[in-house]
Gaussian input, Z-matrix of N, CA and C with variables (Angstrom, degrees):
# hf/3-21g

backbone

0 1
 N
 C     1     B1
 C     2     B2     1     A1
 N     3     B3     2     A2     1     D1
 C     4     B4     3     A3     2     D2
 C     5     B5     4     A4     3     D3
 N     6     B6     5     A5     4     D4
 C     7     B7     6     A6     5     D5
 C     8     B8     7     A7     6     D6
 N     9     B9     8     A8     7     D7
 C    10    B10     9     A9     8     D8
 C    11    B11    10    A10     9     D9
 N    12    B12    11    A11    10    D10
 C    13    B13    12    A12    11    D11
 C    14    B14    13    A13    12    D12
 N    15    B15    14    A14    13    D13
 C    16    B16    15    A15    14    D14
 C    17    B17    16    A16    15    D15
 N    18    B18    17    A17    16    D16
 C    19    B19    18    A18    17    D17
 C    20    B20    19    A19    18    D18
 N    21    B21    20    A20    19    D19
 C    22    B22    21    A21    20    D20
 C    23    B23    22    A22    21    D21
 N    24    B24    23    A23    22    D22
 C    25    B25    24    A24    23    D23
 C    26    B26    25    A25    24    D24
 N    27    B27    26    A26    25    D25
 C    28    B28    27    A27    26    D26
 C    29    B29    28    A28    27    D27
 N    30    B30    29    A29    28    D28
 C    31    B31    30    A30    29    D29
 C    32    B32    31    A31    30    D30
 N    33    B33    32    A32    31    D31
 C    34    B34    33    A33    32    D32
 C    35    B35    34    A34    33    D33
 N    36    B36    35    A35    34    D34
 C    37    B37    36    A36    35    D35
 C    38    B38    37    A37    36    D36
 N    39    B39    38    A38    37    D37
 C    40    B40    39    A39    38    D38
 C    41    B41    40    A40    39    D39
 N    42    B42    41    A41    40    D40
 C    43    B43    42    A42    41    D41
 C    44    B44    43    A43    42    D42
 N    45    B45    44    A44    43    D43
 C    46    B46    45    A45    44    D44
 C    47    B47    46    A46    45    D45
 N    48    B48    47    A47    46    D46
 C    49    B49    48    A48    47    D47
 C    50    B50    49    A49    48    D48
 N    51    B51    50    A50    49    D49
 C    52    B52    51    A51    50    D50
 C    53    B53    52    A52    51    D51
 N    54    B54    53    A53    52    D52
 C    55    B55    54    A54    53    D53
 C    56    B56    55    A55    54    D54
 N    57    B57    56    A56    55    D55
 C    58    B58    57    A57    56    D56
 C    59    B59    58    A58    57    D57
 N    60    B60    59    A59    58    D58
 C    61    B61    60    A60    59    D59
 C    62    B62    61    A61    60    D60
 N    63    B63    62    A62    61    D61
 C    64    B64    63    A63    62    D62
 C    65    B65    64    A64    63    D63
 N    66    B66    65    A65    64    D64
 C    67    B67    66    A66    65    D65
 C    68    B68    67    A67    66    D66
 N    69    B69    68    A68    67    D67
 C    70    B70    69    A69    68    D68
 C    71    B71    70    A70    69    D69
 N    72    B72    71    A71    70    D70
 C    73    B73    72    A72    71    D71
 C    74    B74    73    A73    72    D72
 N    75    B75    74    A74    73    D73
 C    76    B76    75    A75    74    D74
 C    77    B77    76    A76    75    D75
 N    78    B78    77    A77    76    D76
 C    79    B79    78    A78    77    D77
 C    80    B80    79    A79    78    D78
 N    81    B81    80    A80    79    D79
 C    82    B82    81    A81    80    D80
 C    83    B83    82    A82    81    D81
 N    84    B84    83    A83    82    D82
 C    85    B85    84    A84    83    D83
 C    86    B86    85    A85    84    D84
 N    87    B87    86    A86    85    D85
 C    88    B88    87    A87    86    D86
 C    89    B89    88    A88    87    D87
 N    90    B90    89    A89    88    D88
 C    91    B91    90    A90    89    D89
 C    92    B92    91    A91    90    D90
 N    93    B93    92    A92    91    D91
 C    94    B94    93    A93    92    D92
 C    95    B95    94    A94    93    D93
 N    96    B96    95    A95    94    D94
 C    97    B97    96    A96    95    D95
 C    98    B98    97    A97    96    D96
 N    99    B99    98    A98    97    D97
 C   100   B100    99    A99    98    D98
 C   101   B101   100   A100    99    D99
 N   102   B102   101   A101   100   D100
 C   103   B103   102   A102   101   D101
 C   104   B104   103   A103   102   D102
 N   105   B105   104   A104   103   D103
 C   106   B106   105   A105   104   D104
 C   107   B107   106   A106   105   D105
 N   108   B108   107   A107   106   D106
 C   109   B109   108   A108   107   D107
 C   110   B110   109   A109   108   D108
 N   111   B111   110   A110   109   D109
 C   112   B112   111   A111   110   D110
 C   113   B113   112   A112   111   D111
 N   114   B114   113   A113   112   D112
 C   115   B115   114   A114   113   D113
 C   116   B116   115   A115   114   D114
 N   117   B117   116   A116   115   D115
 C   118   B118   117   A117   116   D116
 C   119   B119   118   A118   117   D117
 N   120   B120   119   A119   118   D118
 C   121   B121   120   A120   119   D119
 C   122   B122   121   A121   120   D120
 N   123   B123   122   A122   121   D121
 C   124   B124   123   A123   122   D122
 C   125   B125   124   A124   123   D123
 N   126   B126   125   A125   124   D124
 C   127   B127   126   A126   125   D125
 C   128   B128   127   A127   126   D126
 N   129   B129   128   A128   127   D127
 C   130   B130   129   A129   128   D128
 C   131   B131   130   A130   129   D129
 N   132   B132   131   A131   130   D130
 C   133   B133   132   A132   131   D131
 C   134   B134   133   A133   132   D132
 N   135   B135   134   A134   133   D133
 C   136   B136   135   A135   134   D134
 C   137   B137   136   A136   135   D135
 N   138   B138   137   A137   136   D136
 C   139   B139   138   A138   137   D137
 C   140   B140   139   A139   138   D138
 N   141   B141   140   A140   139   D139
 C   142   B142   141   A141   140   D140
 C   143   B143   142   A142   141   D141
 N   144   B144   143   A143   142   D142
 C   145   B145   144   A144   143   D143
 C   146   B146   145   A145   144   D144
 N   147   B147   146   A146   145   D145
 C   148   B148   147   A147   146   D146
 C   149   B149   148   A148   147   D147
 N   150   B150   149   A149   148   D148
 C   151   B151   150   A150   149   D149
 C   152   B152   151   A151   150   D150
 N   153   B153   152   A152   151   D151
 C   154   B154   153   A153   152   D152
 C   155   B155   154   A154   153   D153
 N   156   B156   155   A155   154   D154
 C   157   B157   156   A156   155   D155
 C   158   B158   157   A157   156   D156
 N   159   B159   158   A158   157   D157
 C   160   B160   159   A159   158   D158
 C   161   B161   160   A160   159   D159
 N   162   B162   161   A161   160   D160
 C   163   B163   162   A162   161   D161
 C   164   B164   163   A163   162   D162
 N   165   B165   164   A164   163   D163
 C   166   B166   165   A165   164   D164
 C   167   B167   166   A166   165   D165
 N   168   B168   167   A167   166   D166
 C   169   B169   168   A168   167   D167
 C   170   B170   169   A169   168   D168
 N   171   B171   170   A170   169   D169
 C   172   B172   171   A171   170   D170
 C   173   B173   172   A172   171   D171
 N   174   B174   173   A173   172   D172
 C   175   B175   174   A174   173   D173
 C   176   B176   175   A175   174   D174
 N   177   B177   176   A176   175   D175
 C   178   B178   177   A177   176   D176
 C   179   B179   178   A178   177   D177
 N   180   B180   179   A179   178   D178
 C   181   B181   180   A180   179   D179
 C   182   B182   181   A181   180   D180
 N   183   B183   182   A182   181   D181
 C   184   B184   183   A183   182   D182
 C   185   B185   184   A184   183   D183
 N   186   B186   185   A185   184   D184
 C   187   B187   186   A186   185   D185
 C   188   B188   187   A187   186   D186
 N   189   B189   188   A188   187   D187
 C   190   B190   189   A189   188   D188
 C   191   B191   190   A190   189   D189
 N   192   B192   191   A191   190   D190
 C   193   B193   192   A192   191   D191
 C   194   B194   193   A193   192   D192
 N   195   B195   194   A194   193   D193
 C   196   B196   195   A195   194   D194
 C   197   B197   196   A196   195   D195
 N   198   B198   197   A197   196   D196
 C   199   B199   198   A198   197   D197
 C   200   B200   199   A199   198   D198
 N   201   B201   200   A200   199   D199
 C   202   B202   201   A201   200   D200
 C   203   B203   202   A202   201   D201
 N   204   B204   203   A203   202   D202
 C   205   B205   204   A204   203   D203
 C   206   B206   205   A205   204   D204
 N   207   B207   206   A206   205   D205
 C   208   B208   207   A207   206   D206
 C   209   B209   208   A208   207   D207
 N   210   B210   209   A209   208   D208
 C   211   B211   210   A210   209   D209
 C   212   B212   211   A211   210   D210
 N   213   B213   212   A212   211   D211
 C   214   B214   213   A213   212   D212
 C   215   B215   214   A214   213   D213
 N   216   B216   215   A215   214   D214
 C   217   B217   216   A216   215   D215
 C   218   B218   217   A217   216   D216
 N   219   B219   218   A218   217   D217
 C   220   B220   219   A219   218   D218
 C   221   B221   220   A220   219   D219
 N   222   B222   221   A221   220   D220
 C   223   B223   222   A222   221   D221
 C   224   B224   223   A223   222   D222
 N   225   B225   224   A224   223   D223
 C   226   B226   225   A225   224   D224
 C   227   B227   226   A226   225   D225
 N   228   B228   227   A227   226   D226
 C   229   B229   228   A228   227   D227
 C   230   B230   229   A229   228   D228
 N   231   B231   230   A230   229   D229
 C   232   B232   231   A231   230   D230
 C   233   B233   232   A232   231   D231
 N   234   B234   233   A233   232   D232
 C   235   B235   234   A234   233   D233
 C   236   B236   235   A235   234   D234
 N   237   B237   236   A236   235   D235
 C   238   B238   237   A237   236   D236
 C   239   B239   238   A238   237   D237
 N   240   B240   239   A239   238   D238
 C   241   B241   240   A240   239   D239
 C   242   B242   241   A241   240   D240
 N   243   B243   242   A242   241   D241
 C   244   B244   243   A243   242   D242
 C   245   B245   244   A244   243   D243
 N   246   B246   245   A245   244   D244
 C   247   B247   246   A246   245   D245
 C   248   B248   247   A247   246   D246
 N   249   B249   248   A248   247   D247
 C   250   B250   249   A249   248   D248
 C   251   B251   250   A250   249   D249
 N   252   B252   251   A251   250   D250
 C   253   B253   252   A252   251   D251
 C   254   B254   253   A253   252   D252
 N   255   B255   254   A254   253   D253
 C   256   B256   255   A255   254   D254
 C   257   B257   256   A256   255   D255
 N   258   B258   257   A257   256   D256
 C   259   B259   258   A258   257   D257
 C   260   B260   259   A259   258   D258
 N   261   B261   260   A260   259   D259
 C   262   B262   261   A261   260   D260
 C   263   B263   262   A262   261   D261
 N   264   B264   263   A263   262   D262
 C   265   B265   264   A264   263   D263
 C   266   B266   265   A265   264   D264
 N   267   B267   266   A266   265   D265
 C   268   B268   267   A267   266   D266
 C   269   B269   268   A268   267   D267
 N   270   B270   269   A269   268   D268
 C   271   B271   270   A270   269   D269
 C   272   B272   271   A271   270   D270
 N   273   B273   272   A272   271   D271
 C   274   B274   273   A273   272   D272
 C   275   B275   274   A274   273   D273
 N   276   B276   275   A275   274   D274
 C   277   B277   276   A276   275   D275
 C   278   B278   277   A277   276   D276
 N   279   B279   278   A278   277   D277
 C   280   B280   279   A279   278   D278
 C   281   B281   280   A280   279   D279
 N   282   B282   281   A281   280   D280
 C   283   B283   282   A282   281   D281
 C   284   B284   283   A283   282   D282
 N   285   B285   284   A284   283   D283
 C   286   B286   285   A285   284   D284
 C   287   B287   286   A286   285   D285
 N   288   B288   287   A287   286   D286
 C   289   B289   288   A288   287   D287
 C   290   B290   289   A289   288   D288
 N   291   B291   290   A290   289   D289
 C   292   B292   291   A291   290   D290
 C   293   B293   292   A292   291   D291
 N   294   B294   293   A293   292   D292
 C   295   B295   294   A294   293   D293
 C   296   B296   295   A295   294   D294
 N   297   B297   296   A296   295   D295
 C   298   B298   297   A297   296   D296
 C   299   B299   298   A298   297   D297
 N   300   B300   299   A299   298   D298
 C   301   B301   300   A300   299   D299
 C   302   B302   301   A301   300   D300
 N   303   B303   302   A302   301   D301
 C   304   B304   303   A303   302   D302
 C   305   B305   304   A304   303   D303

   B1=1.4463
   B2=1.5300
   B3=1.3098
   B4=1.4596
   B5=1.5252
   B6=1.3252
   B7=1.4581
   B8=1.5233
   B9=1.3228
   B10=1.4609
   B11=1.5177
   B12=1.3338
   B13=1.4608
   B14=1.5208
   B15=1.3027
   B16=1.4561
   B17=1.5260
   B18=1.3092
   B19=1.4618
   B20=1.5207
   B21=1.3349
   B22=1.4604
   B23=1.5210
   B24=1.3209
   B25=1.4637
   B26=1.5254
   B27=1.3239
   B28=1.4615
   B29=1.5252
   B30=1.3159
   B31=1.4656
   B32=1.5321
   B33=1.3052
   B34=1.4662
   B35=1.5186
   B36=1.3252
   B37=1.4667
   B38=1.5257
   B39=1.3213
   B40=1.4677
   B41=1.5212
   B42=1.3352
   B43=1.4679
   B44=1.5221
   B45=1.3327
   B46=1.4643
   B47=1.5176
   B48=1.3352
   B49=1.4604
   B50=1.5188
   B51=1.3224
   B52=1.4582
   B53=1.5295
   B54=1.3319
   B55=1.4636
   B56=1.5262
   B57=1.3312
   B58=1.4654
   B59=1.5264
   B60=1.3263
   B61=1.4669
   B62=1.5266
   B63=1.3398
   B64=1.4682
   B65=1.5361
   B66=1.3266
   B67=1.4647
   B68=1.5216
   B69=1.3218
   B70=1.4694
   B71=1.5240
   B72=1.3108
   B73=1.4634
   B74=1.5339
   B75=1.3221
   B76=1.4625
   B77=1.5260
   B78=1.3341
   B79=1.4739
   B80=1.5268
   B81=1.3267
   B82=1.4574
   B83=1.5265
   B84=1.3158
   B85=1.4564
   B86=1.5264
   B87=1.3152
   B88=1.4647
   B89=1.5328
   B90=1.3314
   B91=1.4637
   B92=1.5242
   B93=1.3246
   B94=1.4660
   B95=1.5255
   B96=1.3290
   B97=1.4642
   B98=1.5271
   B99=1.3280
   B100=1.4677
   B101=1.5340
   B102=1.3167
   B103=1.4580
   B104=1.5253
   B105=1.3268
   B106=1.4611
   B107=1.5274
   B108=1.3255
   B109=1.4636
   B110=1.5198
   B111=1.3368
   B112=1.4629
   B113=1.5227
   B114=1.3040
   B115=1.4600
   B116=1.5284
   B117=1.3365
   B118=1.4750
   B119=1.5292
   B120=1.3167
   B121=1.4677
   B122=1.5213
   B123=1.3247
   B124=1.4593
   B125=1.5144
   B126=1.3099
   B127=1.4591
   B128=1.5246
   B129=1.3223
   B130=1.4643
   B131=1.5271
   B132=1.3237
   B133=1.4618
   B134=1.5254
   B135=1.3336
   B136=1.4627
   B137=1.5252
   B138=1.3375
   B139=1.4544
   B140=1.5117
   B141=1.3242
   B142=1.4658
   B143=1.5362
   B144=1.3387
   B145=1.4669
   B146=1.5229
   B147=1.3340
   B148=1.4637
   B149=1.5239
   B150=1.3407
   B151=1.4634
   B152=1.5237
   B153=1.3224
   B154=1.4626
   B155=1.5173
   B156=1.3209
   B157=1.4543
   B158=1.5272
   B159=1.3208
   B160=1.4650
   B161=1.5261
   B162=1.3299
   B163=1.4602
   B164=1.5164
   B165=1.3020
   B166=1.4583
   B167=1.5199
   B168=1.3354
   B169=1.4605
   B170=1.5176
   B171=1.3147
   B172=1.4573
   B173=1.5214
   B174=1.3004
   B175=1.4555
   B176=1.5204
   B177=1.3001
   B178=1.4633
   B179=1.5254
   B180=1.3181
   B181=1.4654
   B182=1.5176
   B183=1.3211
   B184=1.4668
   B185=1.5201
   B186=1.3224
   B187=1.4606
   B188=1.5257
   B189=1.3055
   B190=1.4645
   B191=1.5197
   B192=1.3245
   B193=1.4593
   B194=1.5202
   B195=1.3209
   B196=1.4541
   B197=1.5173
   B198=1.3019
   B199=1.4540
   B200=1.5221
   B201=1.3319
   B202=1.4587
   B203=1.5209
   B204=1.3344
   B205=1.4617
   B206=1.5180
   B207=1.3247
   B208=1.4477
   B209=1.5187
   B210=1.3620
   B211=1.4609
   B212=1.5173
   B213=1.3155
   B214=1.4598
   B215=1.5203
   B216=1.3227
   B217=1.4605
   B218=1.5234
   B219=1.3230
   B220=1.4610
   B221=1.5227
   B222=1.3268
   B223=1.4623
   B224=1.5209
   B225=1.3304
   B226=1.4633
   B227=1.5290
   B228=1.3217
   B229=1.4599
   B230=1.5262
   B231=1.3362
   B232=1.4708
   B233=1.5225
   B234=1.3311
   B235=1.4644
   B236=1.5376
   B237=1.3396
   B238=1.4735
   B239=1.5335
   B240=1.3271
   B241=1.4659
   B242=1.5226
   B243=1.3491
   B244=1.4604
   B245=1.5257
   B246=1.3265
   B247=1.4716
   B248=1.5199
   B249=1.3293
   B250=1.4635
   B251=1.5232
   B252=1.3258
   B253=1.4648
   B254=1.5258
   B255=1.3120
   B256=1.4671
   B257=1.5232
   B258=1.3126
   B259=1.4629
   B260=1.5211
   B261=1.3199
   B262=1.4707
   B263=1.5201
   B264=1.3198
   B265=1.4648
   B266=1.5218
   B267=1.3093
   B268=1.4664
   B269=1.5298
   B270=1.3315
   B271=1.4717
   B272=1.5269
   B273=1.3244
   B274=1.4581
   B275=1.5158
   B276=1.3058
   B277=1.4530
   B278=1.5308
   B279=1.3308
   B280=1.4537
   B281=1.5330
   B282=1.2966
   B283=1.4544
   B284=1.5115
   B285=1.3243
   B286=1.4630
   B287=1.5147
   B288=1.3063
   B289=1.4636
   B290=1.5161
   B291=1.2970
   B292=1.4583
   B293=1.5184
   B294=1.3314
   B295=1.4565
   B296=1.5080
   B297=1.3064
   B298=1.4694
   B299=1.5148
   B300=1.3246
   B301=1.4589
   B302=1.5159
   B303=1.3416
   B304=1.4516
   B305=1.4747
   A1=108.61
   A2=116.88
   A3=120.90
   A4=109.10
   A5=116.06
   A6=120.70
   A7=111.59
   A8=116.32
   A9=119.94
   A10=112.45
   A11=117.66
   A12=119.92
   A13=110.95
   A14=117.66
   A15=122.59
   A16=108.78
   A17=116.39
   A18=120.90
   A19=111.75
   A20=117.29
   A21=120.30
   A22=112.19
   A23=117.04
   A24=120.39
   A25=112.29
   A26=117.44
   A27=121.01
   A28=110.03
   A29=116.25
   A30=119.95
   A31=108.92
   A32=115.50
   A33=119.68
   A34=111.38
   A35=117.03
   A36=119.96
   A37=110.94
   A38=117.31
   A39=120.43
   A40=110.66
   A41=117.05
   A42=120.47
   A43=110.34
   A44=116.61
   A45=120.58
   A46=110.45
   A47=115.95
   A48=120.41
   A49=111.30
   A50=116.90
   A51=121.31
   A52=111.22
   A53=117.24
   A54=120.70
   A55=111.26
   A56=116.97
   A57=120.10
   A58=110.14
   A59=116.86
   A60=120.59
   A61=110.27
   A62=116.50
   A63=120.45
   A64=110.05
   A65=116.69
   A66=120.69
   A67=111.16
   A68=116.83
   A69=119.93
   A70=110.46
   A71=116.73
   A72=121.15
   A73=111.30
   A74=116.87
   A75=122.17
   A76=112.91
   A77=116.09
   A78=121.11
   A79=110.99
   A80=116.24
   A81=122.85
   A82=109.88
   A83=114.96
   A84=121.63
   A85=111.00
   A86=117.92
   A87=119.43
   A88=111.06
   A89=118.58
   A90=119.30
   A91=110.69
   A92=116.95
   A93=119.29
   A94=110.49
   A95=116.89
   A96=120.51
   A97=110.15
   A98=117.33
   A99=121.06
   A100=110.07
   A101=116.16
   A102=120.73
   A103=110.62
   A104=117.33
   A105=120.89
   A106=111.38
   A107=115.67
   A108=119.97
   A109=111.99
   A110=117.50
   A111=121.66
   A112=112.97
   A113=117.32
   A114=120.93
   A115=114.36
   A116=120.46
   A117=118.05
   A118=112.64
   A119=117.53
   A120=120.09
   A121=110.30
   A122=117.27
   A123=121.04
   A124=111.61
   A125=116.64
   A126=119.80
   A127=110.95
   A128=117.86
   A129=120.44
   A130=110.06
   A131=117.53
   A132=121.79
   A133=110.40
   A134=116.67
   A135=121.68
   A136=112.28
   A137=116.86
   A138=119.84
   A139=114.54
   A140=116.61
   A141=121.13
   A142=110.21
   A143=117.52
   A144=118.47
   A145=113.33
   A146=117.53
   A147=119.63
   A148=110.73
   A149=117.50
   A150=120.67
   A151=110.54
   A152=116.42
   A153=120.06
   A154=110.61
   A155=116.94
   A156=120.62
   A157=110.96
   A158=116.83
   A159=120.45
   A160=110.26
   A161=116.37
   A162=120.03
   A163=111.56
   A164=116.92
   A165=120.11
   A166=111.05
   A167=116.89
   A168=120.55
   A169=113.08
   A170=118.85
   A171=121.17
   A172=110.89
   A173=116.76
   A174=120.75
   A175=111.55
   A176=118.07
   A177=119.70
   A178=111.41
   A179=117.37
   A180=120.85
   A181=109.86
   A182=116.85
   A183=121.52
   A184=110.94
   A185=116.77
   A186=120.21
   A187=110.40
   A188=117.69
   A189=120.73
   A190=110.84
   A191=117.68
   A192=121.06
   A193=112.06
   A194=117.91
   A195=120.43
   A196=110.52
   A197=116.37
   A198=120.93
   A199=110.14
   A200=116.75
   A201=122.14
   A202=113.63
   A203=119.07
   A204=120.31
   A205=112.82
   A206=117.06
   A207=120.80
   A208=112.15
   A209=117.88
   A210=120.36
   A211=107.59
   A212=116.80
   A213=121.48
   A214=115.18
   A215=119.79
   A216=119.32
   A217=112.19
   A218=117.67
   A219=120.38
   A220=109.91
   A221=117.26
   A222=120.65
   A223=110.55
   A224=117.52
   A225=120.58
   A226=110.61
   A227=116.69
   A228=120.45
   A229=111.90
   A230=116.22
   A231=121.01
   A232=112.70
   A233=117.81
   A234=123.13
   A235=113.23
   A236=119.72
   A237=118.94
   A238=113.02
   A239=116.78
   A240=121.13
   A241=110.29
   A242=116.72
   A243=120.46
   A244=111.41
   A245=117.18
   A246=120.44
   A247=111.23
   A248=117.02
   A249=120.63
   A250=110.84
   A251=115.74
   A252=120.70
   A253=111.38
   A254=116.84
   A255=120.25
   A256=111.86
   A257=117.73
   A258=119.51
   A259=111.59
   A260=117.92
   A261=121.50
   A262=111.86
   A263=117.31
   A264=122.20
   A265=111.99
   A266=116.14
   A267=122.44
   A268=112.23
   A269=118.54
   A270=121.06
   A271=112.72
   A272=117.95
   A273=122.05
   A274=113.28
   A275=119.09
   A276=122.18
   A277=115.98
   A278=120.79
   A279=118.40
   A280=114.88
   A281=118.06
   A282=120.39
   A283=114.12
   A284=116.85
   A285=120.87
   A286=113.50
   A287=117.78
   A288=121.17
   A289=112.92
   A290=118.20
   A291=120.26
   A292=112.70
   A293=116.77
   A294=122.40
   A295=108.24
   A296=118.59
   A297=121.17
   A298=113.44
   A299=118.73
   A300=118.92
   A301=113.37
   A302=118.58
   A303=121.44
   A304=111.67
   D1=130.83
   D2=177.09
   D3=-90.79
   D4=167.89
   D5=177.67
   D6=-58.02
   D7=-31.94
   D8=-176.64
   D9=-77.81
   D10=-14.08
   D11=176.90
   D12=-69.76
   D13=-28.17
   D14=-179.62
   D15=-132.17
   D16=87.55
   D17=-177.50
   D18=-60.42
   D19=-31.21
   D20=179.90
   D21=-61.49
   D22=-22.60
   D23=-178.96
   D24=-78.48
   D25=-15.96
   D26=179.83
   D27=-76.94
   D28=150.78
   D29=175.16
   D30=-69.55
   D31=160.93
   D32=178.25
   D33=-61.16
   D34=-37.15
   D35=177.75
   D36=-65.59
   D37=-38.84
   D38=177.30
   D39=-65.98
   D40=-39.44
   D41=176.88
   D42=-62.78
   D43=-44.12
   D44=177.70
   D45=-57.04
   D46=-51.66
   D47=-176.75
   D48=-59.64
   D49=-43.54
   D50=-178.62
   D51=-67.68
   D52=-42.99
   D53=-179.90
   D54=-64.89
   D55=-44.73
   D56=179.88
   D57=-67.22
   D58=-39.64
   D59=178.14
   D60=-61.48
   D61=-43.87
   D62=179.55
   D63=-63.74
   D64=-44.65
   D65=-178.80
   D66=-63.85
   D67=-41.81
   D68=178.39
   D69=-66.27
   D70=-44.09
   D71=-178.19
   D72=-60.81
   D73=-38.03
   D74=-177.89
   D75=-100.09
   D76=9.73
   D77=-179.32
   D78=50.61
   D79=44.85
   D80=-177.29
   D81=-85.13
   D82=79.37
   D83=-177.93
   D84=-63.29
   D85=-32.25
   D86=-178.46
   D87=-64.70
   D88=-39.57
   D89=176.93
   D90=-68.21
   D91=-43.54
   D92=179.76
   D93=-61.36
   D94=-37.87
   D95=176.49
   D96=-65.93
   D97=-41.78
   D98=177.59
   D99=-60.81
   D100=-41.40
   D101=177.75
   D102=-63.47
   D103=-42.99
   D104=177.10
   D105=-58.79
   D106=-41.05
   D107=-179.36
   D108=-70.56
   D109=-33.16
   D110=-177.64
   D111=-82.12
   D112=-20.64
   D113=-173.15
   D114=-58.41
   D115=-46.17
   D116=179.23
   D117=-58.49
   D118=-40.80
   D119=178.34
   D120=-66.33
   D121=-39.78
   D122=178.12
   D123=-62.62
   D124=-40.25
   D125=178.69
   D126=-69.15
   D127=-36.34
   D128=177.61
   D129=-65.33
   D130=-44.46
   D131=178.46
   D132=-62.49
   D133=-36.44
   D134=-178.75
   D135=-77.64
   D136=-0.01
   D137=177.81
   D138=88.38
   D139=23.82
   D140=178.59
   D141=-119.41
   D142=60.13
   D143=-176.17
   D144=-62.16
   D145=-28.62
   D146=178.60
   D147=-65.16
   D148=-36.63
   D149=176.57
   D150=-70.00
   D151=-39.56
   D152=-179.79
   D153=-61.05
   D154=-43.91
   D155=179.69
   D156=-65.27
   D157=-44.46
   D158=179.60
   D159=-63.71
   D160=-40.87
   D161=-179.42
   D162=-65.19
   D163=-39.59
   D164=179.71
   D165=-65.72
   D166=-26.15
   D167=-176.81
   D168=-94.83
   D169=-24.77
   D170=-175.37
   D171=-128.30
   D172=112.03
   D173=-179.55
   D174=-61.56
   D175=-35.81
   D176=-179.95
   D177=-62.86
   D178=-39.35
   D179=176.78
   D180=-65.69
   D181=-38.87
   D182=179.40
   D183=-63.33
   D184=-43.94
   D185=179.31
   D186=-65.61
   D187=-43.06
   D188=178.22
   D189=-62.38
   D190=-40.83
   D191=179.84
   D192=-68.98
   D193=-28.12
   D194=178.29
   D195=-61.00
   D196=-40.22
   D197=178.51
   D198=-64.53
   D199=-34.91
   D200=-177.32
   D201=-96.71
   D202=6.66
   D203=-174.51
   D204=-72.20
   D205=6.47
   D206=172.55
   D207=-83.72
   D208=-3.37
   D209=174.75
   D210=-55.32
   D211=139.63
   D212=-165.45
   D213=-54.42
   D214=-46.64
   D215=-176.22
   D216=-70.96
   D217=-38.65
   D218=177.02
   D219=-70.99
   D220=-41.54
   D221=177.89
   D222=-60.71
   D223=-38.24
   D224=177.46
   D225=-61.83
   D226=-40.69
   D227=179.93
   D228=-67.90
   D229=-30.88
   D230=-178.99
   D231=-96.45
   D232=4.59
   D233=-177.71
   D234=-50.10
   D235=-45.81
   D236=179.99
   D237=-59.80
   D238=-36.38
   D239=178.18
   D240=-63.52
   D241=-46.20
   D242=179.54
   D243=-64.14
   D244=-44.45
   D245=-179.27
   D246=-61.83
   D247=-44.66
   D248=179.58
   D249=-60.24
   D250=-47.69
   D251=-179.25
   D252=-62.27
   D253=-47.79
   D254=-177.18
   D255=-67.72
   D256=-35.72
   D257=176.62
   D258=-66.42
   D259=-34.72
   D260=177.43
   D261=-67.71
   D262=-26.85
   D263=-175.22
   D264=-119.22
   D265=32.35
   D266=-175.62
   D267=-55.10
   D268=-35.37
   D269=-178.11
   D270=-64.79
   D271=-23.82
   D272=-178.71
   D273=-86.15
   D274=-10.87
   D275=-167.69
   D276=-76.42
   D277=-35.99
   D278=-175.27
   D279=-54.27
   D280=-38.35
   D281=179.70
   D282=-76.86
   D283=-11.89
   D284=-176.59
   D285=-103.08
   D286=-14.26
   D287=-170.85
   D288=-55.84
   D289=-39.86
   D290=-176.90
   D291=-117.07
   D292=7.75
   D293=178.46
   D294=-88.49
   D295=117.98
   D296=-177.38
   D297=-106.23
   D298=3.45
   D299=-176.64
   D300=-94.33
   D301=7.45
   D302=174.05
   D303=83.85

């Protein structure tokens, strides 16, 4: 069994990296937009309400945080989003698992 056979076994940071890599590789703007929209709530759940407020007010901060949303506590809060996305696109994952160049 590979890591991709059981996505639940991956860490939240690994799920983040894989989901963002897949979205970038396939130019999936809709997922990246969904991630941008979910990030303030994820940061609030992770105990970073000051980041959530700043992100809701400044798009540039939101975009910058999207790149960093693999930080463990925020990634944990966004884990369901990553799992849902990766399960929907499971056929695309084998070629992306170890590819880090996007």
